C-alpha positions in Angstrom: -39.8 18.5 -54.4 -42.8 19.7 -56.5 -40.8 22.5 -57.7 -38.0 20.7 -58.4 -39.8 18.2 -60.7 -41.3 21.1 -62.5 -37.8 22.0 -63.0 -36.7 18.5 -64.5 -39.7 18.3 -66.6 -39.4 21.7 -68.1 -35.4 22.4 -68.3 -34.6 19.9 -71.2 -37.0 21.5 -73.7 -35.3 24.9 -73.3 -32.0 23.4 -74.5 -33.8 22.9 -78.1 -33.9 26.8 -78.7 -30.3 27.5 -77.6 -28.1 29.0 -80.1 -25.7 31.1 -78.0 -23.1 30.2 -75.1 -25.0 32.5 -72.7 -28.5 30.8 -73.3 -26.7 27.7 -72.4 -25.2 29.3 -69.1 -28.8 30.4 -68.3 -30.6 27.0 -68.9 -27.8 25.3 -66.9 -28.1 27.6 -63.9 -32.1 26.9 -64.2 -31.6 23.2 -64.6 -29.1 23.0 -61.7 -31.9 24.3 -59.2 -33.5 21.1 -59.8 -30.7 19.1 -58.2 -30.0 21.5 -55.4 -33.5 21.4 -54.2 -34.4 17.8 -54.6 -31.5 15.9 -53.0 -31.7 17.5 -49.7 -35.4 17.7 -49.4 -35.5 14.2 -50.3 -33.0 13.2 -47.8 -34.9 15.0 -45.2 -38.2 13.4 -46.1 -36.6 9.7 -45.9 -35.1 10.8 -42.6 -38.4 12.0 -41.0 -40.0 8.8 -42.6 -38.0 6.2 -41.4 -36.3 7.6 -38.0 -35.0 4.1 -37.1 -33.7 3.3 -40.6 -32.2 6.6 -41.8 -28.9 4.9 -42.6 -30.1 2.1 -44.8 -33.0 4.3 -46.5 -30.7 7.6 -47.3 -28.0 5.2 -48.5 -30.6 3.2 -50.8 -31.8 6.4 -52.2 -28.0 7.6 -52.9 -27.3 4.0 -54.7 -30.5 4.5 -56.8 -29.2 7.9 -57.8 -25.9 6.5 -58.7 -27.5 4.1 -60.9 -29.3 6.9 -62.9 -26.2 8.9 -63.2 -24.3 5.8 -64.5 -27.2 4.9 -67.0 -27.5 8.5 -68.4 -24.4 8.8 -70.4 -24.8 5.3 -71.9 -28.3 5.9 -72.8 -27.5 9.4 -74.2 -24.8 8.1 -76.1 -26.6 5.5 -77.6 -29.5 7.9 -78.7 -26.9 10.3 -80.2 -25.1 7.3 -82.1 -28.3 6.2 -83.5 -29.6 9.7 -84.4 -26.3 10.8 -86.1 -25.7 7.6 -88.2 -22.0 7.6 -89.8 -20.7 10.8 -87.7 -18.1 10.5 -85.4 -18.5 11.8 -81.7 -16.8 15.0 -82.7 -19.3 15.8 -85.4 -22.6 15.0 -83.9 -24.8 17.8 -84.9 -28.3 16.3 -83.9 -29.2 16.7 -80.3 -32.6 17.3 -80.6 -33.7 13.6 -80.0 -31.7 13.6 -76.9 -33.1 16.6 -75.5 -36.5 15.2 -76.1 -35.7 11.8 -74.8 -34.3 13.8 -71.1 -37.5 15.7 -71.4 -39.8 12.5 -71.5 -37.8 11.4 -68.3 -38.3 14.6 -66.6 -42.1 14.7 -67.3 -42.1 11.1 -65.9 -40.4 12.2 -62.7 -43.1 15.2 -62.4 -45.7 12.7 -62.9 -44.4 10.5 -60.2 -44.3 13.7 -57.7 -47.8 14.4 -58.3 -49.1 12.5 -55.4 -47.3 14.9 -52.8 -49.9 17.6 -53.9 -52.4 15.6 -51.9 -50.0 15.1 -49.2 -49.5 18.8 -49.1 -53.4 19.4 -49.2 -53.9 17.0 -46.5 -51.4 18.6 -44.3 -52.8 21.9 -45.0 -56.3 20.9 -44.1 -55.0 19.2 -40.7 -53.2 22.5 -39.9 -50.0 20.4 -38.8 -47.7 22.5 -40.7 -46.5 25.8 -39.4 -46.4 28.9 -42.0 -43.5 29.4 -44.3 -41.6 32.6 -43.9 -38.0 34.0 -44.1 -37.7 34.2 -40.5 -38.4 30.5 -40.0 -35.7 29.5 -42.5 -33.0 31.9 -41.0 -33.8 30.3 -37.6 -33.2 26.9 -39.1 -29.9 27.8 -40.6 -29.0 29.4 -37.4 -29.7 26.3 -35.4 -27.7 24.2 -37.7 -24.9 26.7 -37.7 -24.6 26.3 -34.0 -24.7 22.6 -33.6 -21.0 21.7 -33.5 -21.5 18.2 -34.7 -23.3 19.2 -37.8 -20.8 21.3 -39.2 -17.9 18.7 -38.2 -19.7 15.7 -39.9 -20.4 18.1 -43.0 -16.6 18.9 -43.0 -15.7 15.0 -43.3 -18.4 14.8 -45.9 -16.8 17.8 -47.9 -13.3 16.0 -47.7 -15.0 12.7 -49.1 -16.3 14.3 -51.9 -13.1 16.7 -52.3 -11.1 13.6 -52.6 -13.7 11.6 -54.8 -14.1 14.7 -57.2 -10.3 14.6 -57.5 -9.8 10.9 -58.2 -12.6 10.9 -60.7 -10.7 13.5 -62.6 -7.2 12.4 -62.3 -7.1 8.7 -61.8 -8.0 8.3 -65.3 -5.3 10.9 -66.6 -2.9 8.8 -64.6 -4.0 5.5 -65.9 -3.4 7.2 -69.3 -0.2 9.2 -69.0 1.7 7.1 -66.4 0.4 3.4 -66.4 -0.2 3.4 -70.2 -3.5 1.4 -69.8 -5.8 1.4 -72.8 -9.3 3.2 -72.6 -11.1 -0.3 -71.9 -8.9 -0.9 -68.8 -9.3 2.3 -67.7 -13.1 2.4 -67.9 -13.0 -1.0 -66.2 -11.1 0.3 -63.3 -13.5 3.5 -62.7 -16.6 1.1 -63.0 -15.5 -1.1 -60.5 -15.1 1.8 -58.0 -18.5 2.8 -58.8 -20.1 -0.7 -58.5 -18.6 -1.0 -55.2 -20.1 2.2 -54.0 -23.6 1.6 -55.5 -23.7 -1.9 -54.1 -22.2 -1.5 -50.7 -24.0 1.8 -49.7 -27.5 0.2 -48.6 -25.9 -2.5 -46.3 -23.4 -0.3 -44.8 -26.2 2.2 -44.0 -28.3 -0.6 -42.5 -25.3 -1.8 -40.4 -24.8 1.7 -38.9 -28.5 1.8 -38.0 -27.9 -1.0 -35.5 -24.2 -0.5 -34.6 -23.6 3.3 -34.8 -22.4 6.0 -37.0 -18.9 6.7 -35.2 -17.0 3.6 -35.9 -18.1 3.3 -39.8 -16.9 7.0 -40.5 -13.5 6.6 -38.9 -12.8 3.1 -40.5 -14.2 4.3 -43.9 -11.9 7.4 -43.9 -8.8 5.1 -42.9 -9.6 2.6 -45.8 -9.7 5.4 -48.2 -6.4 6.8 -47.2 -4.3 3.9 -47.8 -5.1 3.2 -51.8 -4.5 7.1 -52.2 -0.9 6.9 -50.8 -0.5 3.5 -53.0 -1.9 4.5 -56.4 1.0 6.8 -57.7 3.6 4.0 -57.3 1.4 1.6 -59.0 1.0 0.9 -63.0 -0.2 -2.5 -63.0 -3.9 -3.1 -64.2 -4.7 -5.7 -61.3 -3.1 -3.5 -58.6 -5.0 -0.3 -60.0 -8.1 -2.4 -60.1 -8.1 -3.6 -56.5 -7.1 -0.1 -55.1 -10.0 1.6 -57.0 -12.5 -1.1 -55.6 -10.9 -0.5 -51.8 -11.0 3.4 -52.2 -14.7 3.3 -53.3 -15.5 1.0 -50.4 -14.1 3.6 -47.8 -15.9 6.3 -49.6 -19.1 4.4 -49.4 -18.7 3.3 -45.8 -18.4 7.1 -44.7 -20.9 8.6 -47.1 -23.5 6.2 -46.2 -23.4 7.1 -42.6 -22.7 11.0 -42.6 -26.3 12.1 -43.8 -28.0 9.9 -41.2 -25.6 11.1 -38.5 -26.3 14.6 -39.4 -30.1 14.2 -39.3 -29.9 12.9 -35.7 -27.8 15.7 -34.3 -30.5 18.4 -34.9 -34.2 18.3 -33.8 -36.7 17.1 -36.5 -37.9 20.6 -37.3 -34.4 21.6 -38.9 -33.6 18.2 -40.6 -34.4 19.6 -44.0 -31.9 22.5 -43.1 -29.4 20.4 -42.0 -29.4 18.2 -45.2 -29.2 21.3 -47.2 -26.0 22.3 -45.2 -24.4 19.0 -45.5 -25.3 19.0 -49.3 -23.7 22.4 -49.8 -20.4 21.7 -48.1 -20.4 18.3 -50.2 -20.8 20.3 -53.5 -18.2 22.9 -52.4 -15.7 20.1 -51.8 -16.4 18.3 -54.9 -15.8 21.4 -56.9 -12.6 22.6 -55.3 -11.1 18.9 -55.3 -10.2 18.9 -59.0 -9.4 22.7 -59.2 -6.8 22.5 -56.5 -5.4 19.2 -57.6 -4.9 20.6 -61.2 -2.7 23.1 -59.6 -0.6 20.4 -57.6 -0.2 18.1 -60.5 1.6 20.5 -62.7 4.2 21.3 -59.9 7.3 19.1 -59.4 5.1 17.1 -56.8 3.0 15.5 -59.8 0.9 12.6 -59.0 2.7 11.8 -55.9 2.0 15.1 -54.5 -1.6 15.2 -55.9 -2.8 11.6 -54.6 -0.6 12.3 -51.2 -2.6 15.5 -50.6 -5.8 13.9 -50.9 -4.8 11.2 -48.3 -3.5 14.0 -45.9 -6.9 15.9 -46.4 -8.8 12.7 -45.4 -6.4 12.0 -42.5 -7.1 15.5 -41.0 -10.8 15.0 -41.4 -10.7 11.7 -39.8 -8.6 13.1 -36.8 -10.7 16.0 -36.4 -14.0 13.8 -36.2 -12.3 11.3 -33.8 -11.2 14.0 -31.2 -14.6 15.6 -31.3 -16.4 12.6 -29.7 -19.4 13.1 -32.0 -21.4 9.8 -32.8 -20.9 8.1 -29.7 -24.4 7.6 -28.9 -26.3 4.9 -30.7 -28.6 5.9 -33.4 -32.1 7.0 -32.5 -34.9 9.4 -33.2 -33.9 13.1 -32.7 -36.0 15.2 -30.5 
């Protein structure tokens, strides 16, 4: 977490010195390490700190990150608008103020993370933490890979983000090209979906802490499937608005539970490895979704084929999970 906070604090300032595409690629590669490190480690820390409230606390963390991601484009756009008076968005040239603002936010995150230095020192003095070495890392990944439940739940997570990334990319295009909705109505549909996810996650996570993980995952997948089949046959704003909210709720139900379930399927010593594993599959799914769907939408199948394929992916994922029997035990502290 300390290393990721250093990257968050330093990376924005490197953008000030970029004047070639390859420099941008290097800085983006460096900046990407921060998120790659921070999210799974933070989830592992939460799982270890709140063994009986994993669903609620991990979901709350996820909702807070959504708030940050949602606010960033608005605040960034406002800064660009103020610092580029009279220029259209296609002709903005002054990005220095934006990068400086992001740098200040990164420095704030770094300062917030400084207390972990004291924690690290205390743990070291107590001698309660094993020494880090490559063998321990490989052993952790081996244990995670051998756990069938982790792999299956991670695939469910990947299928949800495969679908979510595709919906984010193509639902707006569908509303513009087919439904002929204006930009404001498109934004309203996408915002409603995001708000549902953000608000519902902590409550669903808390519910799963009390009732179990299996049922929410199955129900969430089924709820997500229905609107995906209906979307390509709908062009009215109220209908698309409701469908987006229903889909967002289903997505929220599943992704509020899967990280907590994965953390319970492994021993406490490899929770970090398990969180890294599910995060990696999630990123793979979210990356592949828009790429594969872009190849489907240009065929004769069009948007019907695109959204139907997303529903099929979720159907296969939930069928695999339901048949596996994973999650039948009540939530508890992993041994």
